[in-house]
Phi, psi and omega in degrees: 000099187263074181219159172253114194239134171253126180254122180262133190076036187288351174281352177278153186294327182286314184285328175298321177298318180294325177296317179295316181297317181295321180294318181292335180267010171102004178281156167272126191232138169223166181221153174230137171206133182292338186232089178305149182211194177297327181288322182290325176298316176301316179300317177299321178294343175267007176085023178259122179291133179242127179248145181242358179228135177301330180294342181277346192249129171254103185293342178293349181274001180239159175245003178206142174238132175244131188225150178273166179293345178283349178271120182282155178300337181270001180300135184308319185287317180295315180299314178298318177300317179292323184298322183266003169089019177286154177287119180245118187237128170294159188312309184295324177296322177291322176303320179298323177289319180301324182297334183296337179284352185248146181289324182221133175235134181243108186259130179254123179220171183144164182290319180230154169087355187291326180291316179294312179300315179293326181287320173300313179295317177303319182291315178306307185294325178297321179283330180276327183219095187298351178270358179288151183234163177207156172219109183231175188264019179202169181283110180287123187296331180300325184239355186056035184211158173258011186207134170218127175240104180248352180176181184239022177278312189224132178234126171260128178222152177267127185255117190275118174271350190297324177244019181059019181288347179297341178291347177284340189273149174230074182284165176271323183237137182234139170241130174242113187279322182186165174226112188222168181286108174192155184048044190287344175299327176298330185249026177057030179057036181234117178300319182295328178292321176303311179298319179301323179289323176293321178297318178294325175293317183290328189272007177301145184295336183286339185283119179250350185206136175226144176239122186229136183282109187283344178292340189268136182292322176299320178289330178294321179295324176293315180294342183285351180289117184297330189279011172265001187296343179275356183265144173282092189248129172244123180269157176217158179148188176277344181304139186297337182265001181296142174294321176249102190249134179265126175225173177055039180289131179212129181242135172234178179294333183268328187200169175240132177245142171197164181241141176255124176259113183209133177050044174081005182245150173248112190239120181267139181224157174228138178220159177275346184277128187272159172093153178293327180296325176286327172304321176296311181303319183287315185304316179294323175297322176298317184296318179298315180296318174301313182291341176277355174103004179281146183283154176303317185296320182285326174292318179303313186293317181285332181298327183303331184256005180286121184258348180086220191234153181296147179062032167240096178062038172293127183253130177233151174255122183236144174260114184240116187039046174089358178257133179268116188225152174278130177241127182253126177256125188216145188274352190304139187213009177238147182308320179298314180297319181293317179297315179300316183293315180296325175298318176296322176300313182291331172295318187278326183233069189293341183254014183246148176286130182265118171257124187244116174256120188228136181243105176299156183229110181081133174293328182292324175293319176304317184290313186292334185237029188303314182291328177292325178295325179298331181276311184296320187275354180272356189286320186291160176289324175220131178249123174254108187256127184267166172301152182292135173279112192288334186049040177086359180277154172284153180296136176250117180298138180085359181231028177270169175297325176301316179297320176292319182297328179293348177262359191239126183278340184263016194251140167241119183273128177237167182247359182203165176297318181300317178293326175298315177297319176299316180293325178296317180297336179287341188245344192282148171204185185293345184257024181244158167231141189251128170248118177253120196217142176150164186259001178276226181255018182295338176304338179299336182294326180304319180284337179286334182283143181294142177285000000 
């Protein structure tokens, strides 16, 4: 890649990954972000110049600009670049160019589970074939990175449906984990429009193989399209008609065991990742690896050490007012994700009381899924509900944490992390497990708790 590229919004996990990938593929790379962070520090350690003020940057030194969705069209650097005729690409458009350097690309998309699924698959392939590469939306625990470029044969990437930018991509293999109501503003609040976009993504000429979760209603709606009959589609799930079927699922505090029935074989696996939803995420990764020619035995052996991605059911042991308890940190922020995670908590710790500290994310999501939240947040024995993390949105009346709390009998509404910890201390004992969950800054509570 013989280019000089400036990445705008390089402190974000998606754009930072692309900057690293471009550098490893031979481009001259620099980055801009108004708020330096751990990711920009990492980029600097890799020899990438980072700027934090527009006045420090001369865009005429570059022949391409790549920008994140957080960069507005009026940003001075982006405006100047367009004014002088530089090629300016949104993150997904650049990812599409990056993909051209690889012989095979495997794109993972869906409303939920795409980061975990892509991370599990990336880890499996990294262990089975050290020349495999990946670009995903979270820190893969195997490498403590969201990006690895080890060769140009095979690339695993996460394809983002939230802004429909996945339509810029042309992968060879597609995994669709589910299709659910989220980010509906992107789809004009129309479910059919949402399914149409997944159909358009799947129906690209470049796609030669697809794996679709048949357990999911949205995926079933997609599969009902008669004009997909020309695609090589493999379904997966617990459903009895799945091509890749999960059976004999069993969870304990230490591990999860299940069997995959595929192509006439019954193959037993063990993983440290809990929950039926993780069995789904893993099963499709197993199927991709089997179809790529890797042996059952080698997949089974490496799977035992696959940890997945950061902030997905991360378990810590904390001492809280003298009680040693398991504290789980999780990124889930959609009712389906919350239900799946709480189900996994109960599978793993069937005899413990569950205390759930939850930070809602976006008022629009609260509003659009209000009735679903009433179900998902009622599962825990005790819910400690924090103010909604706005993610830049204005308050929507009737869609606040207070409005949600009024519908829940197990709920204590708090206004701060300190108050959440105080309420936790009033309820915790040796027989409890704590789930701290949300996509905002709620993870800070984990560090605030005494070890």
